[in-house]
All heavy atoms as an XYZ file, in Angstrom:
773
protein
N       0.839     -1.175      0.000
C       0.000      0.000      0.000
C       0.883      1.237      0.000
O       1.725      1.411      0.865
C      -0.905     -0.042      1.220
C      -1.800      1.143      1.353
S      -2.740      0.976      2.883
C      -4.188      1.801      2.386
N       0.700      2.086     -0.971
C       1.519      3.294     -1.081
C       0.909      4.417     -0.246
O      -0.306      4.536     -0.130
C       1.605      3.717     -2.539
N       1.765      5.207      0.341
C       1.322      6.356      1.122
C       1.582      7.619      0.338
O       2.507      7.690     -0.466
C       2.074      6.418      2.458
C       1.775      5.259      3.347
N       0.617      5.165      4.067
C       2.471      4.132      3.618
C       0.613      4.044      4.754
N       1.732      3.389      4.496
N       0.770      8.631      0.590
C       0.976      9.919     -0.048
C       2.267     10.538      0.482
O       2.595     10.394      1.667
C      -0.190     10.864      0.252
C      -1.469     10.427     -0.443
O      -1.371      9.764     -1.495
O      -2.554     10.747      0.072
N       3.006     11.258     -0.373
C       4.231     11.908      0.107
C       3.889     13.045      1.068
O       2.821     13.644      0.985
C       4.869     12.450     -1.175
C       3.742     12.587     -2.143
C       2.756     11.505     -1.791
N       4.794     13.309      1.980
C       4.615     14.414      2.920
C       5.212     15.647      2.250
O       6.417     15.870      2.305
C       5.256     14.091      4.275
C       4.558     12.878      4.867
C       5.176     15.287      5.208
C       5.142     12.339      6.112
N       4.336     16.412      1.604
C       4.798     17.544      0.803
C       4.298     18.890      1.317
O       4.474     19.912      0.665
C       4.391     17.354     -0.662
C       2.888     17.142     -0.829
O       2.168     17.111      0.184
O       2.449     17.003     -1.981
N       3.690     18.914      2.508
C       3.268     20.177      3.117
C       3.585     20.152      4.604
O       3.730     19.086      5.208
C       1.745     20.419      2.946
O       1.037     19.422      3.676
C       1.329     20.418      1.485
N       3.682     21.329      5.190
C       3.915     21.411      6.639
C       2.723     20.843      7.407
O       2.896     20.271      8.482
C       4.165     22.858      7.053
C       5.541     23.420      6.707
C       5.597     24.912      7.012
C       6.625     22.685      7.459
N       1.518     20.959      6.859
C       0.339     20.397      7.512
C       0.436     18.882      7.642
O       0.157     18.311      8.701
N       0.853     18.208      6.561
C       1.008     16.749      6.604
C       2.136     16.356      7.553
O       2.027     15.378      8.292
C       1.289     16.203      5.206
C       0.096     16.270      4.280
C       0.465     15.758      2.901
C      -0.684     15.908      1.923
N      -0.305     15.476      0.567
N       3.233     17.115      7.538
C       4.355     16.832      8.438
C       3.932     16.994      9.898
O       4.322     16.214     10.764
C       5.533     17.743      8.118
N       3.088     17.979     10.167
C       2.602     18.208     11.525
C       1.699     17.076     11.976
O       1.773     16.626     13.124
C       1.868     19.559     11.606
O       2.801     20.589     11.261
C       1.324     19.826     12.990
N       0.853     16.559     11.092
C      -0.014     15.427     11.446
C       0.809     14.195     11.814
O       0.381     13.353     12.592
C      -0.969     15.107     10.299
C      -2.155     16.045     10.252
C      -3.236     15.559      9.335
N      -2.882     15.591      7.931
C      -2.949     16.658      7.155
N      -3.346     17.812      7.656
N      -2.626     16.594      5.881
N       2.025     14.102     11.257
C       2.906     12.974     11.565
C       3.904     13.326     12.669
O       4.846     12.573     12.921
C       3.663     12.538     10.302
C       2.793     11.847      9.307
N       2.526     10.506      9.363
C       2.099     12.325      8.244
C       1.729     10.174      8.369
N       1.444     11.270      7.675
N       3.742     14.495     13.302
C       4.600     14.931     14.409
C       6.070     14.933     14.000
O       6.925     14.384     14.701
C       4.373     14.038     15.636
C       4.908     14.664     16.895
O       4.986     15.883     16.995
N       5.292     13.846     17.851
N       6.386     15.569     12.882
C       7.747     15.550     12.342
C       8.534     16.798     12.724
O       7.972     17.845     13.026
C       7.705     15.422     10.824
C       7.098     14.138     10.362
S       7.116     13.989      8.590
C       8.281     12.669      8.411
N       9.847     16.636     12.700
C      10.775     17.751     12.834
C      11.313     18.084     11.455
O      11.445     17.209     10.603
C      11.958     17.373     13.729
C      11.687     17.101     15.195
C      12.972     16.671     15.882
C      11.120     18.323     15.869
N      11.651     19.350     11.240
C      12.318     19.775     10.017
C      13.778     20.017     10.385
O      14.067     20.786     11.294
C      11.678     21.056      9.436
C      12.446     21.544      8.226
C      10.215     20.804      9.074
N      14.670     19.330      9.707
C      16.105     19.453      9.966
C      16.717     20.268      8.837
O      16.595     19.917      7.668
C      16.738     18.060     10.004
C      18.225     18.056     10.197
C      18.728     16.617     10.181
C      20.230     16.529     10.237
N      20.684     15.144     10.114
N      17.366     21.383      9.181
C      18.074     22.214      8.210
C      19.565     22.016      8.468
O      20.056     22.313      9.551
C      17.693     23.678      8.369
N      20.273     21.497      7.471
C      21.673     21.117      7.641
C      22.539     21.819      6.599
O      22.281     21.731      5.407
C      21.784     19.605      7.487
C      23.138     19.041      7.744
C      23.111     17.521      7.695
O      22.126     16.925      7.219
O      24.105     16.928      8.127
N      23.572     22.496      7.072
C      24.501     23.209      6.204
C      25.721     22.327      5.935
O      26.073     21.473      6.750
C      24.917     24.502      6.897
S      26.117     25.456      5.964
N      26.381     22.562      4.821
C      27.575     21.772      4.490
C      28.735     22.022      5.465
O      29.636     21.206      5.569
C      28.012     22.059      3.059
O      28.291     23.435      2.909
N      28.684     23.136      6.217
C      29.748     23.422      7.193
C      29.525     22.658      8.500
O      30.338     22.750      9.415
C      29.840     24.919      7.461
S      28.495     25.588      8.455
N      28.411     21.932      8.613
C      28.139     21.161      9.820
C      27.125     21.801     10.748
O      26.721     21.201     11.738
N      26.689     23.019     10.449
C      25.690     23.701     11.266
C      24.330     23.038     11.022
O      23.888     22.913      9.891
C      25.648     25.179     10.862
C      25.032     26.057     11.906
O      24.642     25.602     12.972
N      24.928     27.337     11.591
N      23.654     22.573     12.100
C      22.375     21.867     11.989
C      21.364     22.532     12.907
O      21.680     22.883     14.044
C      22.523     20.381     12.387
C      21.187     19.669     12.327
C      23.531     19.685     11.500
N      20.129     22.706     12.420
C      19.036     23.252     13.212
C      17.821     22.356     13.051
O      17.565     21.843     11.972
C      18.670     24.673     12.753
C      19.784     25.674     12.901
C      20.010     26.008     14.376
N      21.035     27.019     14.542
C      22.278     26.770     14.906
N      22.661     25.538     15.119
N      23.140     27.733     15.055
N      17.072     22.174     14.132
C      15.843     21.394     14.119
C      14.680     22.306     14.477
O      14.783     23.099     15.412
C      15.902     20.265     15.150
C      16.969     19.249     14.882
C      18.238     19.381     15.430
C      16.717     18.147     14.070
C      19.225     18.447     15.192
C      17.691     17.209     13.824
C      18.948     17.368     14.383
O      19.925     16.437     14.137
N      13.574     22.178     13.770
C      12.358     22.947     14.055
C      11.171     22.006     14.041
O      11.102     21.102     13.209
C      12.130     24.025     12.997
S      13.458     25.205     12.806
N      10.226     22.217     14.948
C       8.981     21.453     14.904
C       8.194     21.901     13.683
O       8.050     23.094     13.427
C       8.141     21.728     16.142
C       8.584     21.045     17.378
C       7.523     21.272     18.463
N       7.977     20.833     19.743
C       8.508     21.630     20.671
N       8.630     22.912     20.452
N       8.903     21.129     21.820
N       7.652     20.946     12.949
C       6.846     21.301     11.781
C       5.624     22.117     12.208
O       5.198     23.022     11.489
C       6.434     20.046     11.008
O       5.734     19.154     11.850
N       5.085     21.857     13.395
C       3.924     22.607     13.885
C       4.269     24.080     14.096
O       3.457     24.963     13.794
C       3.412     21.997     15.185
N       5.468     24.366     14.615
C       5.890     25.755     14.814
C       6.041     26.471     13.475
O       5.638     27.619     13.317
C       7.213     25.819     15.580
C       7.084     25.318     17.015
O       5.972     25.389     17.577
O       8.095     24.856     17.559
N       6.648     25.785     12.513
C       6.817     26.380     11.185
C       5.466     26.600     10.517
O       5.245     27.604      9.842
C       7.705     25.490     10.314
C       9.160     25.387     10.748
C       9.863     24.293      9.959
C       9.869     26.714     10.566
N       4.536     25.668     10.710
C       3.210     25.784     10.117
C       2.473     27.008     10.653
O       1.753     27.682      9.915
C       2.393     24.523     10.400
C       1.057     24.513      9.698
S       0.110     23.021     10.004
C      -0.498     23.360     11.642
N       2.652     27.324     11.934
C       1.991     28.495     12.516
C       2.482     29.793     11.886
O       1.750     30.770     11.831
C       2.220     28.534     14.029
C       1.608     27.360     14.763
S      -0.152     27.191     14.515
C      -0.749     28.483     15.543
N       3.713     29.809     11.388
C       4.275     31.013     10.777
C       4.033     31.048      9.276
O       3.599     32.053      8.724
C       5.795     31.117     11.068
C       6.417     32.272     10.311
C       6.037     31.261     12.556
N       4.298     29.925      8.592
C       4.274     29.911      7.132
C       2.989     29.342      6.536
O       2.745     29.494      5.348
C       5.468     29.114      6.594
C       6.787     29.733      6.970
C       7.601     29.141      7.927
C       7.213     30.922      6.397
C       8.813     29.708      8.286
C       8.412     31.498      6.756
C       9.209     30.888      7.699
O      10.403     31.457      8.061
N       2.172     28.649      7.329
C       0.934     28.052      6.836
C       1.097     26.570      6.576
O       2.196     26.078      6.327
N      -0.024     25.841      6.598
C       0.003     24.395      6.458
C       0.224     23.897      5.050
O       0.602     22.752      4.841
N       0.001     24.740      4.047
C       0.143     24.301      2.654
C       1.528     24.476      2.075
O       1.761     24.126      0.914
N       2.473     24.987      2.855
C       3.828     25.254      2.360
C       4.643     23.965      2.295
O       4.605     23.151      3.210
C       4.529     26.286      3.272
C       5.980     26.484      2.886
C       3.794     27.605      3.219
N       5.382     23.793      1.215
C       6.279     22.634      1.052
C       7.494     22.837      1.953
O       8.241     23.804      1.772
C       6.702     22.517     -0.406
C       7.556     21.289     -0.690
O       7.996     20.612      0.267
O       7.786     21.014     -1.878
N       7.745     21.950      2.935
C       8.885     22.141      3.838
C      10.231     22.098      3.124
O      11.199     22.702      3.588
C       8.763     20.994      4.842
C       7.803     20.031      4.258
C       6.972     20.759      3.266
N      10.301     21.417      1.992
C      11.563     21.334      1.249
C      11.901     22.641      0.534
O      13.020     22.823      0.076
C      11.500     20.210      0.216
C      11.261     18.862      0.819
S      12.541     18.478      2.021
C      12.084     16.845      2.454
N      10.944     23.565      0.461
C      11.170     24.838     -0.217
C      11.367     25.993      0.764
O      11.499     27.140      0.354
C       9.999     25.137     -1.147
C       9.827     24.040     -2.176
C       9.520     24.562     -3.519
C       9.708     23.421     -4.483
N       8.715     23.112     -5.359
N      11.383     25.706      2.064
C      11.635     26.754      3.061
C      13.057     27.258      2.920
O      13.969     26.504      2.577
C      11.414     26.211      4.478
C       9.986     25.859      4.853
C       9.953     25.207      6.222
C       9.101     27.090      4.836
N      13.266     28.524      3.189
C      14.592     29.134      3.078
C      15.194     29.305      4.467
O      14.603     29.922      5.343
C      14.502     30.510      2.404
C      13.920     30.467      1.011
C      14.800     29.704      0.068
C      14.198     29.691     -1.316
N      14.688     28.636     -2.142
N      16.345     28.711      4.680
C      17.089     28.843      5.926
C      18.454     29.438      5.598
O      19.019     29.159      4.544
C      17.295     27.477      6.595
C      16.033     26.872      7.138
C      15.277     26.015      6.371
C      15.612     27.163      8.428
C      14.116     25.447      6.867
C      14.458     26.600      8.940
C      13.703     25.747      8.154
N      18.980     30.248      6.489
C      20.317     30.815      6.333
C      21.238     30.199      7.378
O      20.808     29.824      8.455
C      20.304     32.334      6.546
C      19.609     33.072      5.422
O      19.613     32.559      4.285
O      19.050     34.147      5.679
N      22.521     30.131      7.046
C      23.522     29.665      7.994
C      24.254     30.889      8.540
O      24.660     31.761      7.776
C      24.501     28.719      7.298
S      25.825     28.147      8.375
N      24.441     30.942      9.855
C      25.130     32.077     10.457
C      26.635     32.009     10.223
O      27.332     32.999     10.383
C      24.838     32.133     11.961
O      25.259     30.925     12.570
N      27.150     30.843      9.825
C      28.597     30.688      9.614
C      29.012     30.968      8.169
O      30.095     31.444      7.907
C      29.021     29.272      9.971
C      28.809     28.929     11.421
C      29.281     27.519     11.682
N      28.776     27.053     12.947
C      28.801     25.810     13.333
N      29.291     24.877     12.560
N      28.323     25.471     14.504
N      28.170     30.585      7.217
C      28.521     30.738      5.803
C      27.241     30.908      4.989
O      26.162     30.975      5.547
C      29.322     29.524      5.325
S      28.498     27.952      5.606
N      27.327     30.961      3.705
C      26.154     31.164      2.863
C      26.018     30.074      1.800
O      25.909     30.348      0.622
C      26.220     32.543      2.178
C      26.206     33.695      3.139
C      24.861     33.788      3.828
C      24.887     34.934      4.823
N      23.764     34.925      5.710
N      25.976     28.800      2.181
C      25.839     27.733      1.186
C      24.373     27.378      0.946
O      23.467     27.981      1.503
C      26.535     26.564      1.865
C      26.161     26.775      3.295
C      26.184     28.288      3.498
N      24.161     26.360      0.169
C      22.822     25.805     -0.016
C      22.523     24.915      1.183
O      23.331     24.085      1.572
C      22.788     24.983     -1.305
C      21.418     24.488     -1.656
C      21.403     23.789     -2.993
O      22.087     24.248     -3.919
O      20.715     22.774     -3.096
N      21.353     25.078      1.768
C      20.969     24.334      2.953
C      20.160     23.101      2.545
O      19.244     23.187      1.746
C      20.122     25.212      3.908
C      20.883     26.483      4.294
C      19.686     24.433      5.138
C      22.121     26.266      5.103
N      20.482     21.951      3.125
C      19.767     20.696      2.863
C      18.651     20.553      3.899
O      18.892     20.655      5.097
C      20.748     19.529      2.976
C      20.113     18.168      2.842
C      21.164     17.089      3.060
C      20.503     15.738      3.250
N      21.469     14.736      3.662
N      17.421     20.306      3.433
C      16.269     20.154      4.309
C      15.885     18.675      4.379
O      15.842     17.993      3.366
C      15.056     20.956      3.781
C      15.417     22.433      3.578
C      13.851     20.796      4.699
C      15.756     23.164      4.838
N      15.604     18.180      5.593
C      15.183     16.800      5.811
C      14.008     16.799      6.774
O      13.999     17.561      7.734
C      16.331     15.980      6.440
O      17.515     16.143      5.669
C      15.984     14.517      6.525
N      13.018     15.939      6.524
C      11.925     15.754      7.478
C      12.233     14.532      8.332
O      12.633     13.493      7.812
C      10.603     15.523      6.741
C      10.024     16.730      6.024
C       8.787     16.321      5.242
C       9.684     17.829      7.001
N      12.063     14.668      9.642
C      12.344     13.579     10.573
C      11.088     13.223     11.345
O      10.442     14.100     11.916
C      13.424     14.003     11.585
C      14.744     14.491     11.021
C      15.605     15.037     12.136
C      15.447     13.367     10.314
N      10.727     11.956     11.355
C       9.599     11.518     12.161
C      10.060     11.424     13.608
O      11.155     10.943     13.890
C       9.086     10.172     11.674
C       7.731      9.842     12.226
C       7.014      8.770     11.435
O       7.570      8.280     10.444
O       5.904      8.427     11.833
N       9.245     11.908     14.533
C       9.633     11.997     15.933
C       9.257     10.712     16.672
O       8.095     10.336     16.729
C       8.957     13.201     16.613
C       9.326     13.259     18.079
C       9.358     14.481     15.924
N      10.267     10.043     17.228
C      10.083      8.900     18.112
C      10.781      9.268     19.417
O      12.004      9.170     19.521
C      10.716      7.629     17.525
C      10.052      7.174     16.266
N       8.803      6.615     16.250
C      10.466      7.216     14.984
C       8.479      6.315     15.014
N       9.460      6.680     14.224
N      10.041      9.742     20.426
C      10.665     10.263     21.648
C      11.651      9.317     22.315
O      12.637      9.752     22.889
C       9.467     10.537     22.564
C       8.319     10.715     21.637
C       8.591      9.829     20.454
N      11.450      7.999     22.217
C      12.366      7.076     22.872
C      13.700      6.945     22.148
O      14.651      6.389     22.691
C      11.712      5.700     23.045
C      11.376      4.985     21.752
C       9.999      5.341     21.198
O       9.318      6.230     21.736
O       9.610      4.724     20.204
N      13.803      7.467     20.934
C      15.040      7.359     20.164
C      15.758      8.695     19.966
O      16.757      8.753     19.262
C      14.763      6.753     18.788
C      14.174      5.384     18.853
N      14.841      4.299     19.384
C      12.970      4.919     18.473
C      14.075      3.233     19.320
N      12.923      3.583     18.774
N      15.259      9.768     20.565
C      15.869     11.084     20.388
C      17.019     11.291     21.368
O      16.977     10.792     22.492
C      14.842     12.189     20.613
C      13.820     12.375     19.499
C      12.774     13.389     19.932
C      14.486     12.833     18.223
N      18.032     12.054     20.949
C      19.091     12.404     21.898
C      18.516     13.239     23.040
O      17.563     13.973     22.849
C      20.083     13.226     21.065
C      19.536     13.327     19.711
C      18.236     12.606     19.640
N      19.091     13.117     24.210
C      18.576     13.816     25.392
C      18.710     15.337     25.285
O      17.950     16.066     25.872
C      19.319     13.335     26.642
C      19.201     11.862     26.892
C      18.070     11.579     27.833
C      18.045     10.137     28.234
N      17.042      9.351     27.633
N      19.681     15.836     24.540
C      19.965     17.264     24.514
C      19.606     17.925     23.186
O      20.217     18.893     22.794
C      21.432     17.504     24.797
C      21.849     16.912     26.114
C      23.280     17.165     26.322
N      23.396     18.022     27.486
C      24.502     18.237     28.119
N      25.608     17.702     27.701
N      24.539     19.008     29.167
N      18.613     17.424     22.486
C      18.218     17.986     21.201
C      17.646     19.387     21.399
O      16.718     19.589     22.174
C      17.173     17.090     20.533
C      16.680     17.533     19.161
C      17.823     17.498     18.151
C      15.559     16.630     18.700
N      18.224     20.367     20.727
C      17.761     21.748     20.805
C      17.038     22.082     19.507
O      17.525     21.773     18.430
C      18.931     22.708     21.011
C      19.726     22.445     22.276
S      18.762     22.535     23.789
C      18.600     24.285     23.955
N      15.859     22.694     19.629
C      15.115     23.088     18.444
C      15.023     24.604     18.381
O      15.230     25.297     19.373
C      13.702     22.468     18.414
C      12.861     22.989     19.573
C      13.759     20.960     18.417
C      11.395     22.734     19.401
N      14.702     25.114     17.208
C      14.562     26.550     16.991
C      13.104     26.846     16.702
O      12.505     26.225     15.841
C      15.465     27.001     15.850
C      16.896     26.789     16.184
N      17.638     27.724     16.831
C      17.699     25.716     16.029
C      18.853     27.248     17.036
N      18.904     26.025     16.566
N      12.532     27.774     17.462
C      11.124     28.110     17.340
C      10.972     29.524     16.787
O      11.667     30.428     17.221
C      10.443     28.056     18.705
C      10.321     26.648     19.260
C       9.500     26.638     20.499
C       8.072     26.927     20.127
N       7.115     26.681     21.175
N      10.046     29.689     15.831
C       9.774     31.032     15.328
C       8.719     31.727     16.182
O       7.848     31.079     16.759
C       9.227     30.759     13.927
C       8.557     29.438     14.056
C       9.357     28.662     15.069
N       8.811     33.036     16.267
C       7.813     33.825     16.963
C       7.660     35.137     16.202
O       8.663     35.752     15.832
C       8.258     34.094     18.403
C       7.228     34.845     19.210
S       7.593     34.921     20.986
C       9.209     35.638     21.011
N       6.429     35.539     15.922
C       6.197     36.796     15.222
C       6.082     37.914     16.233
O       5.284     37.851     17.161
C       4.926     36.718     14.381
C       5.153     36.226     12.990
C       3.937     36.474     12.137
C       4.262     36.057     10.716
N       3.106     36.158      9.847
N       6.907     38.939     16.063
C       6.870     40.121     16.913
C       6.782     41.328     15.996
O       7.680     41.561     15.179
C       8.131     40.211     17.806
C       8.086     41.463     18.655
C       8.269     38.967     18.661
N       5.705     42.081     16.096
C       5.474     43.264     15.250
C       5.605     42.937     13.773
O       6.210     43.680     13.001
C       6.439     44.396     15.629
C       6.222     44.880     17.053
O       5.067     44.834     17.519
O       7.197     45.306     17.690
N       5.073     41.778     13.363
C       5.101     41.386     11.956
C       6.431     40.831     11.486
O       6.581     40.463     10.333
N       7.419     40.752     12.369
C       8.740     40.246     12.017
C       8.965     38.912     12.727
O       8.612     38.748     13.883
C       9.801     41.253     12.460
C      11.163     40.997     11.910
C      12.098     42.135     12.261
C      13.430     41.889     11.633
N      14.392     42.909     11.959
N       9.549     37.938     12.025
C       9.791     36.620     12.609
C      11.118     36.621     13.356
O      12.150     36.982     12.804
C       9.804     35.533     11.522
C       8.442     35.479     10.834
C      10.151     34.174     12.119
C       8.407     34.603      9.620
N      11.077     36.241     14.642
C      12.263     36.117     15.486
C      12.391     34.656     15.886
O      11.406     34.006     16.215
C      12.114     36.980     16.750
O      11.853     38.323     16.357
C      13.370     36.938     17.591
N      13.619     34.131     15.872
C      13.857     32.728     16.223
C      14.541     32.648     17.576
O      15.411     33.456     17.890
C      14.748     32.069     15.170
C      14.054     31.937     13.867
C      13.970     32.875     12.888
C      13.326     30.812     13.399
N      13.229     32.398     11.836
C      12.833     31.134     12.118
C      13.049     29.559     13.926
C      12.072     30.247     11.365
C      12.300     28.681     13.181
C      11.824     29.023     11.918
N      14.142     31.667     18.380
C      14.818     31.417     19.654
C      14.974     29.907     19.844
O      14.290     29.112     19.211
C      14.085     32.078     20.818
C      12.702     31.542     21.094
C      12.506     30.581     22.068
C      11.597     32.026     20.408
C      11.250     30.082     22.322
C      10.340     31.541     20.668
C      10.160     30.562     21.630
O       8.914     30.077     21.877
N      15.885     29.519     20.709
C      16.235     28.119     20.928
C      15.638     27.616     22.230
O      15.625     28.326     23.224
C      17.771     27.974     20.988
O      18.330     28.514     19.801
C      18.190     26.516     21.106
N      15.135     26.370     22.188
C      14.659     25.733     23.420
C      14.946     24.241     23.343
O      15.130     23.689     22.260
C      13.169     25.987     23.636
C      12.249     25.224     22.737
C      10.786     25.364     23.126
O      10.422     26.383     23.719
O      10.020     24.459     22.813
N      14.956     23.576     24.489
C      15.179     22.123     24.548
C      13.924     21.421     24.035
O      12.816     21.784     24.363
C      15.483     21.687     25.976
C      15.868     20.216     26.070
C      16.316     19.837     27.467
N      17.386     20.661     27.979
C      18.676     20.516     27.706
N      19.063     19.546     26.897
N      19.571     21.307     28.221
N      14.124     20.393     23.223
C      13.003     19.645     22.650
C      12.372     18.755     23.700
O      13.054     18.022     24.395
C      13.468     18.797     21.471
C      12.367     18.002     20.835
C      11.448     18.630     20.030
C      12.239     16.650     21.066
C      10.411     17.911     19.439
C      11.227     15.921     20.490
C      10.306     16.563     19.674
N      11.051     18.837     23.820
C      10.291     17.973     24.743
C       9.183     17.312     23.936
O       8.077     17.802     23.915
C       9.686     18.788     25.871
C      10.716     19.376     26.800
C      10.017     20.230     27.864
N      10.973     20.919     28.661
C      11.508     22.104     28.381
N      11.167     22.733     27.286
N      12.371     22.664     29.192
N       9.500     16.221     23.248
C       8.572     15.430     22.451
C       7.206     15.876     22.503
O       6.310     16.112     21.999
């Protein structure tokens, strides 16, 4: 039985997924798909989101990760967006499944 591809933030959120943004320099960021959906909308393709690296300016590789709390590292830090005066600000917090 074939499953539909996860091609929107809404579908990724229904599967409780994380979005992993990985730079070629080794800089990695994790975001909850639900947090991204609140900012960008549920119909946005997560593979087309634009992320910048604070260390360099390469092409960023995007990966969707299904969340299994028993298999996650204990110190996983995620980045959450927050809109302040119409501008998106990012902050870091510890991931709690």
